[in-house]
VEXSE-475152 format. One line per 3 residues: number of its first residue (from 1); their letters; for each residue x, z, y of N, C-alpha, C. Coordinates in nm, 3 decimals. Layout:
<sites>
NUM = A = X Z Y X Z Y X Z Y | ...
</sites>
This chain:
<sites>
1 = MAQ = 4.452 7.315 -23.669 4.424 7.151 -23.605 4.436 7.092 -23.657 | 4.617 7.061 -23.707 4.670 6.999 -23.712 4.672 6.951 -23.881 | 4.610 7.033 -23.939 4.574 7.001 -24.147 4.411 6.962 -24.086
4 = TYP = 4.358 6.991 -23.934 4.242 6.998 -24.032 4.140 6.804 -23.952 | 4.240 6.698 -23.947 4.196 6.548 -23.867 4.280 6.503 -23.949 | 4.371 6.467 -24.057 4.462 6.417 -24.127 4.317 6.484 -24.288
7 = YSR = 4.298 6.604 -24.323 4.246 6.582 -24.407 4.046 6.514 -24.385 | 4.010 6.563 -24.238 3.923 6.513 -24.244 3.902 6.315 -24.281 | 4.025 6.290 -24.179 4.033 6.138 -24.172 4.020 6.092 -24.318
10 = EIA = 4.093 6.215 -24.469 4.080 6.135 -24.585 3.964 6.126 -24.641 | 3.861 6.227 -24.631 3.794 6.201 -24.695 3.722 6.129 -24.649 | 3.668 6.018 -24.539 3.617 5.953 -24.490 3.645 5.826 -24.517
13 = ISE = 3.776 5.768 -24.558 3.816 5.717 -24.545 3.795 5.640 -24.734 | 3.748 5.853 -24.822 3.718 5.822 -24.873 3.587 5.752 -24.940 | 3.464 5.831 -24.823 3.384 5.806 -24.894 3.355 5.621 -24.845
16 = EAA = 3.391 5.604 -24.747 3.389 5.471 -24.797 3.436 5.368 -24.802 | 3.522 5.402 -24.902 3.560 5.339 -25.027 3.471 5.303 -25.130 | 3.391 5.439 -25.154 3.263 5.448 -25.176 3.188 5.439 -25.164
19 = FFR = 3.095 5.440 -25.089 3.040 5.242 -25.028 3.019 5.152 -25.056 | 3.183 5.061 -24.977 3.166 4.970 -25.023 3.217 4.948 -25.167 | 3.205 5.015 -25.258 3.192 5.039 -25.408 3.119 4.988 -25.440
22 = RVY = 3.006 5.084 -25.384 2.802 5.088 -25.455 2.816 4.902 -25.372 | 2.836 4.894 -25.270 2.792 4.754 -25.243 2.803 4.655 -25.341 | 2.937 4.615 -25.346 3.088 4.569 -25.443 3.026 4.559 -25.537
25 = NWM = 2.901 4.631 -25.682 2.902 4.688 -25.770 2.774 4.622 -25.747 | 2.704 4.596 -25.650 2.563 4.570 -25.660 2.550 4.476 -25.695 | 2.626 4.434 -25.575 2.664 4.205 -25.551 2.728 4.102 -25.659
28 = VAG = 2.759 4.227 -25.722 2.818 4.123 -25.834 2.756 4.152 -25.966 | 2.653 4.249 -26.009 2.591 4.298 -26.080 2.443 4.195 -26.051 | 2.437 4.131 -25.889 2.360 4.036 -25.856 2.365 3.884 -25.826
31 = LAL = 2.519 3.849 -25.891 2.522 3.776 -25.948 2.556 3.731 -26.062 | 2.571 3.829 -26.168 2.572 3.851 -26.268 2.404 3.844 -26.356 | 2.375 3.857 -26.338 2.214 3.849 -26.346 2.173 3.715 -26.261
34 = TGG = 2.194 3.660 -26.195 2.180 3.521 -26.136 2.204 3.390 -26.167 | 2.334 3.415 -26.281 2.459 3.370 -26.369 2.400 3.333 -26.448 | 2.448 3.424 -26.521 2.338 3.432 -26.682 2.222 3.396 -26.683
37 = VAW = 2.083 3.399 -26.629 1.976 3.396 -26.643 1.987 3.132 -26.604 | 2.034 3.169 -26.485 2.041 3.061 -26.497 2.120 2.934 -26.590 | 2.198 3.053 -26.626 2.297 2.950 -26.763 2.212 2.983 -26.886
40 = FTA = 2.135 3.038 -26.900 2.021 3.002 -27.063 1.895 2.975 -26.936 | 1.817 2.932 -26.875 1.734 2.854 -26.860 1.823 2.705 -26.861 | 1.915 2.688 -26.872 1.912 2.571 -26.858 1.963 2.519 -26.973
43 = ASP = 2.011 2.600 -27.089 1.978 2.585 -27.213 1.960 2.575 -27.266 | 1.760 2.630 -27.235 1.658 2.622 -27.294 1.594 2.513 -27.244 | 1.508 2.393 -27.324 1.412 2.298 -27.287 1.268 2.342 -27.230
46 = TML = 1.251 2.440 -27.301 1.151 2.472 -27.260 1.168 2.551 -27.137 | 1.223 2.671 -27.059 1.159 2.740 -26.987 1.284 2.616 -26.892 | 1.344 2.509 -26.905 1.314 2.407 -26.843 1.252 2.312 -26.795
49 = GLI = 1.132 2.273 -26.890 1.047 2.164 -26.911 0.945 2.304 -26.739 | 0.964 2.414 -26.854 0.827 2.522 -26.774 0.832 2.527 -26.572 | 0.990 2.538 -26.554 1.042 2.540 -26.429 1.020 2.382 -26.383
52 = FGN = 1.038 2.299 -26.386 1.111 2.157 -26.351 0.984 2.094 -26.344 | 0.944 2.088 -26.462 0.867 2.006 -26.456 0.686 2.009 -26.437 | 0.708 2.044 -26.371 0.513 2.151 -26.292 0.620 2.183 -26.130
55 = PLV = 0.604 2.054 -26.070 0.718 2.082 -25.911 0.614 2.295 -25.873 | 0.533 2.316 -25.904 0.407 2.393 -25.813 0.525 2.538 -25.883 | 0.565 2.523 -26.020 0.561 2.631 -26.058 0.703 2.616 -25.973
58 = FYV = 0.804 2.531 -25.973 0.906 2.562 -25.882 0.914 2.613 -25.710 | 0.803 2.557 -25.702 0.770 2.590 -25.580 0.712 2.751 -25.539 | 0.581 2.783 -25.610 0.590 2.960 -25.568 0.681 3.061 -25.696
61 = LIG = 0.875 2.997 -25.746 0.901 3.067 -25.741 0.991 3.129 -25.603 | 1.045 3.028 -25.546 1.072 2.982 -25.456 1.025 3.008 -25.272 | 0.880 3.011 -25.327 0.794 3.098 -25.194 0.774 3.333 -25.291
64 = AEL = 0.786 3.309 -25.416 0.826 3.444 -25.421 0.933 3.521 -25.358 | 1.131 3.412 -25.423 1.242 3.453 -25.356 1.180 3.483 -25.207 | 1.154 3.420 -25.103 1.163 3.394 -24.990 1.075 3.566 -24.962
67 = IMV = 0.907 3.557 -25.039 0.881 3.700 -25.001 0.924 3.850 -25.032 | 0.989 3.825 -25.174 1.063 3.870 -25.163 1.185 3.929 -25.050 | 1.255 3.863 -24.987 1.356 3.906 -24.885 1.299 3.944 -24.776
70 = WVL = 1.205 3.873 -24.755 1.202 3.923 -24.672 1.091 4.136 -24.619 | 1.027 4.055 -24.727 0.971 4.261 -24.837 1.101 4.323 -24.722 | 1.226 4.287 -24.823 1.279 4.372 -24.810 1.377 4.455 -24.661
73 = AAR = 1.381 4.381 -24.616 1.393 4.351 -24.484 1.326 4.316 -24.356 | 1.188 4.367 -24.440 1.126 4.471 -24.347 1.110 4.591 -24.331 | 1.070 4.574 -24.476 1.049 4.756 -24.479 1.038 4.795 -24.587
76 = VGR = 1.201 4.833 -24.545 1.314 4.815 -24.686 1.275 5.027 -24.640 | 1.279 5.046 -24.485 1.287 5.156 -24.493 1.145 5.302 -24.529 | 1.054 5.238 -24.592 1.013 5.277 -24.647 0.977 5.285 -24.838
79 = MAA = 1.068 5.325 -24.818 1.113 5.227 -24.967 1.175 5.318 -25.015 | 1.157 5.367 -25.178 1.270 5.411 -25.228 1.352 5.386 -25.275 | 1.441 5.447 -25.304 1.623 5.337 -25.278 1.535 5.259 -25.448
82 = STA = 1.531 5.338 -25.613 1.436 5.250 -25.649 1.344 5.145 -25.690 | 1.309 5.163 -25.550 1.247 5.028 -25.538 1.313 4.928 -25.496 | 1.384 4.934 -25.410 1.490 4.860 -25.285 1.555 4.723 -25.469
85 = TTM = 1.627 4.872 -25.494 1.731 4.797 -25.618 1.637 4.761 -25.738 | 1.484 4.800 -25.691 1.395 4.690 -25.855 1.418 4.552 -25.777 | 1.399 4.509 -25.670 1.316 4.407 -25.572 1.473 4.357 -25.578
88 = FLI = 1.608 4.437 -25.560 1.731 4.333 -25.545 1.680 4.216 -25.657 | 1.731 4.319 -25.761 1.683 4.266 -25.935 1.629 4.191 -26.009 | 1.539 4.208 -25.929 1.379 4.117 -25.956 1.402 3.938 -25.845
91 = YSI = 1.472 3.959 -25.769 1.474 3.864 -25.700 1.634 3.782 -25.693 | 1.693 3.813 -25.796 1.808 3.768 -25.918 1.825 3.682 -26.015 | 1.731 3.757 -26.069 1.570 3.688 -26.154 1.594 3.564 -26.152
94 = LNG = 1.487 3.563 -26.013 1.412 3.467 -25.970 1.529 3.361 -25.913 | 1.574 3.428 -25.888 1.701 3.290 -25.774 1.830 3.234 -25.913 | 1.789 3.300 -26.030 1.900 3.193 -26.148 1.828 3.115 -26.214
97 = LTM = 1.674 3.158 -26.215 1.507 3.070 -26.223 1.538 2.894 -26.148 | 1.541 2.929 -26.086 1.568 2.869 -25.955 1.703 2.775 -25.966 | 1.827 2.808 -25.976 1.940 2.790 -25.972 1.990 2.696 -26.067
100 = SAI = 1.920 2.726 -26.196 1.948 2.612 -26.255 1.979 2.500 -26.315 | 1.895 2.469 -26.193 1.884 2.313 -26.152 2.054 2.278 -26.147 | 2.154 2.372 -26.095 2.278 2.313 -26.040 2.347 2.227 -26.168
103 = FLA = 2.241 2.287 -26.273 2.306 2.263 -26.428 2.326 2.115 -26.505 | 2.193 2.030 -26.377 2.135 1.947 -26.420 2.207 1.829 -26.319 | 2.300 1.821 -26.226 2.282 1.784 -26.163 2.435 1.785 -26.102
106 = YAR = 2.560 1.859 -26.189 2.628 1.908 -26.186 2.706 1.882 -26.277 | 2.881 1.864 -26.301 2.920 1.876 -26.395 2.963 2.015 -26.455 | 3.017 2.126 -26.550 3.029 2.259 -26.604 3.127 2.301 -26.508
109 = TTI = 3.306 2.176 -26.536 3.346 2.186 -26.426 3.330 2.229 -26.327 | 3.278 2.146 -26.280 3.255 2.112 -26.100 3.249 2.235 -26.097 | 3.102 2.285 -26.134 3.025 2.445 -26.109 3.156 2.522 -26.083
112 = ASA = 3.289 2.504 -26.228 3.362 2.649 -26.201 3.421 2.637 -26.126 | 3.512 2.523 -26.102 3.580 2.492 -25.961 3.537 2.555 -25.869 | 3.403 2.495 -25.852 3.344 2.602 -25.670 3.322 2.686 -25.673
115 = FLV = 3.268 2.747 -25.804 3.260 2.944 -25.807 3.364 2.954 -25.767 | 3.506 2.910 -25.843 3.654 3.007 -25.814 3.686 2.961 -25.682 | 3.638 2.814 -25.633 3.721 2.843 -25.448 3.625 2.885 -25.378
118 = SAG = 3.506 2.913 -25.371 3.405 3.040 -25.369 3.424 3.140 -25.368 | 3.449 3.168 -25.457 3.525 3.371 -25.515 3.655 3.377 -25.389 | 3.697 3.333 -25.349 3.856 3.311 -25.332 3.850 3.329 -25.191
121 = TFA = 3.789 3.175 -25.055 3.742 3.220 -25.028 3.669 3.365 -24.929 | 3.520 3.357 -25.080 3.434 3.481 -24.943 3.520 3.621 -24.947 | 3.590 3.602 -25.057 3.710 3.759 -25.113 3.791 3.804 -24.945
124 = AMS = 3.849 3.604 -24.899 3.944 3.634 -24.825 3.840 3.703 -24.692 | 3.774 3.621 -24.642 3.650 3.689 -24.524 3.622 3.745 -24.587 | 3.613 3.878 -24.668 3.523 3.974 -24.658 3.592 4.075 -24.636
127 = VYG = 3.729 4.056 -24.701 3.891 4.131 -24.657 3.912 4.109 -24.460 | 3.856 4.036 -24.434 3.981 4.048 -24.246 3.816 4.081 -24.215 | 3.697 4.078 -24.270 3.589 4.165 -24.228 3.603 4.306 -24.270
130 = FVT = 3.664 4.361 -24.285 3.647 4.543 -24.347 3.840 4.493 -24.255 | 3.955 4.472 -24.258 4.025 4.524 -24.174 4.042 4.473 -24.035 | 3.988 4.370 -24.026 4.026 4.368 -23.852 3.999 4.467 -23.784
133 = KRS = 4.040 4.493 -23.649 4.040 4.524 -23.541 3.936 4.470 -23.475 | 3.937 4.381 -23.451 3.808 4.316 -23.352 3.719 4.279 -23.384 | 3.640 4.278 -23.275 3.527 4.344 -23.372 3.388 4.193 -23.349
136 = LQS = 3.334 4.170 -23.393 3.258 4.051 -23.494 3.143 4.029 -23.447 | 3.098 4.147 -23.355 2.963 4.113 -23.255 2.935 4.002 -23.235 | 3.008 3.999 -23.188 2.982 3.871 -23.074 2.879 3.741 -23.123
139 = WGG = 3.017 3.675 -23.247 2.997 3.583 -23.408 2.769 3.662 -23.377 | 2.748 3.711 -23.411 2.669 3.759 -23.457 2.511 3.615 -23.390 | 2.455 3.599 -23.209 2.424 3.513 -23.188 2.466 3.393 -23.247
142 = FLT = 2.563 3.376 -23.279 2.609 3.193 -23.266 2.575 3.148 -23.424 | 2.639 3.249 -23.514 2.567 3.235 -23.640 2.424 3.278 -23.686 | 2.389 3.330 -23.623 2.268 3.311 -23.652 2.206 3.150 -23.588
145 = MGL = 2.190 3.113 -23.470 2.173 3.003 -23.425 2.218 2.873 -23.503 | 2.392 2.894 -23.575 2.431 2.791 -23.690 2.260 2.777 -23.766 | 2.240 2.973 -23.828 2.142 2.958 -23.993 2.016 2.893 -23.989
148 = IGI = 1.988 2.905 -23.842 1.841 2.854 -23.779 1.842 2.674 -23.796 | 2.009 2.664 -23.743 1.915 2.516 -23.752 1.998 2.436 -23.819 | 2.052 2.482 -23.949 2.088 2.454 -24.085 1.962 2.431 -24.139
151 = IIA = 1.856 2.545 -24.133 1.671 2.514 -24.197 1.634 2.419 -24.212 | 1.643 2.420 -24.082 1.571 2.276 -23.932 1.584 2.141 -24.038 | 1.809 2.119 -23.950 1.769 2.038 -23.992 1.754 1.999 -24.138
154 = SVV = 1.731 2.104 -24.252 1.747 2.040 -24.385 1.613 2.017 -24.420 | 1.581 2.083 -24.349 1.357 2.082 -24.347 1.318 1.867 -24.270 | 1.348 1.877 -24.223 1.414 1.739 -24.122 1.445 1.638 -24.193
157 = NIF = 1.603 1.677 -24.298 1.645 1.538 -24.371 1.606 1.555 -24.492 | 1.475 1.627 -24.589 1.351 1.594 -24.620 1.245 1.443 -24.637 | 1.190 1.454 -24.579 1.194 1.295 -24.511 1.277 1.197 -24.424
160 = VHS = 1.397 1.256 -24.355 1.475 1.108 -24.322 1.579 1.108 -24.426 | 1.560 1.218 -24.533 1.749 1.137 -24.587 1.842 1.040 -24.581 | 1.915 1.109 -24.424 2.006 1.057 -24.428 2.119 1.144 -24.467
163 = QMM = 2.174 1.110 -24.537 2.313 1.081 -24.632 2.453 1.211 -24.536 | 2.431 1.147 -24.433 2.528 1.220 -24.266 2.435 1.286 -24.250 | 2.393 1.328 -24.245 2.292 1.463 -24.230 2.311 1.564 -24.335
166 = DWL = 2.274 1.491 -24.402 2.322 1.575 -24.590 2.463 1.631 -24.537 | 2.626 1.578 -24.530 2.691 1.641 -24.535 2.767 1.680 -24.395 | 2.693 1.661 -24.261 2.644 1.713 -24.168 2.674 1.910 -24.190
169 = ITY = 2.574 1.903 -24.262 2.447 1.998 -24.274 2.583 2.096 -24.424 | 2.573 2.017 -24.501 2.680 2.126 -24.543 2.859 2.163 -24.520 | 2.828 2.065 -24.468 3.001 2.150 -24.371 2.987 2.217 -24.230
172 = VGV = 2.912 2.210 -24.134 2.850 2.339 -24.103 2.777 2.417 -24.218 | 2.718 2.430 -24.304 2.708 2.574 -24.346 2.810 2.632 -24.449 | 2.904 2.623 -24.464 3.003 2.600 -24.507 3.087 2.716 -24.415
175 = LVF = 3.180 2.689 -24.245 3.071 2.753 -24.188 3.040 2.926 -24.103 | 2.929 2.820 -24.148 2.841 2.949 -24.055 2.865 3.013 -24.195 | 2.866 2.982 -24.320 2.851 3.124 -24.463 2.971 3.184 -24.485
178 = VGL = 3.104 3.138 -24.389 3.264 3.183 -24.461 3.271 3.296 -24.345 | 3.157 3.235 -24.184 3.180 3.354 -24.096 3.064 3.488 -24.146 | 2.927 3.431 -24.161 2.870 3.562 -24.229 2.950 3.598 -24.316
181 = TAY = 3.034 3.630 -24.363 3.107 3.677 -24.497 3.156 3.762 -24.387 | 3.254 3.772 -24.374 3.334 3.864 -24.212 3.255 3.948 -24.167 | 3.222 3.902 -24.078 3.037 3.892 -23.989 2.982 4.042 -24.040
184 = DTQ = 2.947 4.000 -24.142 2.799 4.060 -24.271 2.916 4.264 -24.316 | 3.022 4.229 -24.358 3.113 4.302 -24.407 3.174 4.397 -24.280 | 3.193 4.365 -24.175 3.246 4.497 -24.107 3.020 4.517 -24.011
187 = KLR = 2.953 4.469 -24.043 2.844 4.543 -23.967 2.847 4.646 -24.071 | 2.872 4.600 -24.229 2.826 4.766 -24.354 2.975 4.854 -24.289 | 3.062 4.800 -24.264 3.124 4.899 -24.219 3.083 5.067 -24.030
190 = VIH = 3.073 4.938 -24.000 2.989 4.969 -23.840 2.787 5.043 -23.890 | 2.752 5.083 -23.967 2.633 5.087 -24.043 2.692 5.269 -24.138 | 2.886 5.228 -24.199 2.801 5.364 -24.253 2.884 5.460 -24.150
193 = AGG = 2.997 5.410 -24.109 3.021 5.510 -23.984 2.986 5.525 -23.879 | 2.806 5.514 -23.859 2.688 5.615 -23.805 2.636 5.730 -23.904 | 2.686 5.651 -23.978 2.640 5.747 -24.098 2.510 5.800 -24.105
196 = FES = 2.437 5.844 -24.301 2.339 5.793 -24.303 2.274 5.984 -24.284 | 2.148 5.967 -24.355 2.029 6.091 -24.365 2.037 6.128 -24.478 | 2.049 6.138 -24.598 1.996 6.153 -24.723 2.127 6.005 -24.810
199 = EDV = 2.136 6.058 -24.911 2.153 5.984 -25.064 2.073 5.886 -25.030 | 1.956 5.878 -25.081 1.811 5.774 -25.018 1.865 5.701 -24.950 | 1.895 5.726 -24.845 1.910 5.594 -24.740 2.001 5.527 -24.808
202 = ETK = 2.131 5.629 -24.860 2.279 5.562 -24.807 2.243 5.465 -24.947 | 2.186 5.468 -25.015 2.164 5.399 -25.159 2.059 5.269 -25.096 | 2.004 5.286 -25.052 1.949 5.157 -24.979 2.025 5.072 -24.897
205 = AAV = 2.090 5.103 -24.782 2.224 5.062 -24.729 2.304 4.970 -24.815 | 2.256 5.077 -24.877 2.428 4.971 -25.027 2.328 4.891 -25.016 | 2.239 4.874 -25.140 2.162 4.728 -25.187 2.077 4.635 -25.084
208 = MGA = 2.078 4.672 -24.901 2.080 4.563 -24.874 2.202 4.515 -24.837 | 2.302 4.590 -24.789 2.426 4.515 -24.771 2.508 4.394 -24.905 | 2.438 4.458 -25.005 2.414 4.384 -25.173 2.390 4.274 -25.129
211 = LAL = 2.250 4.281 -25.022 2.189 4.093 -25.036 2.268 4.067 -24.967 | 2.249 4.104 -24.848 2.375 4.058 -24.767 2.516 3.955 -24.787 | 2.607 4.040 -24.839 2.603 3.945 -24.948 2.589 3.865 -25.029
214 = YLD = 2.521 3.882 -25.115 2.534 3.804 -25.226 2.451 3.671 -25.165 | 2.344 3.693 -25.104 2.311 3.553 -24.993 2.466 3.463 -24.923 | 2.524 3.586 -24.836 2.643 3.455 -24.850 2.740 3.428 -24.965
217 = FIN = 2.746 3.442 -25.010 2.847 3.425 -25.141 2.750 3.308 -25.169 | 2.636 3.309 -25.248 2.562 3.210 -25.323 2.574 3.048 -25.275 | 2.527 3.049 -25.105 2.478 3.010 -24.984 2.584 2.890 -24.984
220 = LFL = 2.738 2.975 -25.011 2.837 2.913 -24.949 2.929 2.855 -25.111 | 2.894 2.904 -25.233 2.916 2.834 -25.299 2.837 2.751 -25.361 | 2.688 2.690 -25.293 2.624 2.540 -25.326 2.707 2.452 -25.218
223 = MIL = 2.715 2.541 -25.065 2.769 2.422 -25.037 2.928 2.375 -25.029 | 2.959 2.409 -25.119 3.119 2.426 -25.139 3.110 2.303 -25.272 | 2.994 2.362 -25.417 2.948 2.277 -25.490 2.870 2.133 -25.395
226 = RIM = 2.858 2.171 -25.351 2.765 1.994 -25.272 2.863 1.909 -25.248 | 3.053 1.988 -25.167 3.097 1.883 -25.126 3.195 1.857 -25.292 | 3.225 1.960 -25.383 3.319 1.912 -25.450 3.247 1.792 -25.580
229 = GGR = 3.101 1.870 -25.511 3.030 1.766 -25.681 2.997 1.632 -25.632 | 3.049 1.572 -25.478 3.027 1.401 -25.466 2.839 1.445 -25.483 | 2.932 1.303 -25.369 2.736 1.201 -25.304 2.638 1.263 -25.448
232 = RN = 2.535 1.254 -25.392 2.402 1.254 -25.484 2.315 1.203 -25.513 | 2.148 1.171 -25.516 2.074 1.109 -25.494 1.960 1.215 -25.501
</sites>
């Protein structure tokens, strides 16, 4: 019996590591797709004209992204793993189309710098969420309220056009998504510790985990980009 426990613990650690590799692999794949599509779109006058020449097209894309995230979150349990994976990749492509706008608003050196800062910050907080022994469950409600506040304030500021509110949203946004990165990482550890009924269920959990961390990274990147890029019209 004395030999069984270390062996079982070693297997558990190995399985957890394999699960997180799948999560981060899917996340990186999504980010790569988004970045590649955004770069290609920004370099194509035809694509830019199609997306930004008609505001309706842009808003349809945004609407499609929101619907896909909602469907994944609400109905992933009823989907096949291949369907969830395909939807995540399609979402990443659509997000790349809309995010091509950053190449029109910021210098590429600024975008690259913001990406590096975001990547370093994300990595540090994800590692913290993984290794800390402190439960971050209490962060969930606070971070959710902060996220809702950011969304409401952003909608209001569309009409108010307040630079002070814009900067407040940006800095609060950085704090919220930094916190969410650590929180979502630890949440994935808890989910994995609960076990999975099948390989299909585990794959879907990995894809949904990748989506959560992908959204944390993208939003953190956009907030940091706004700070490093200075004031915009």
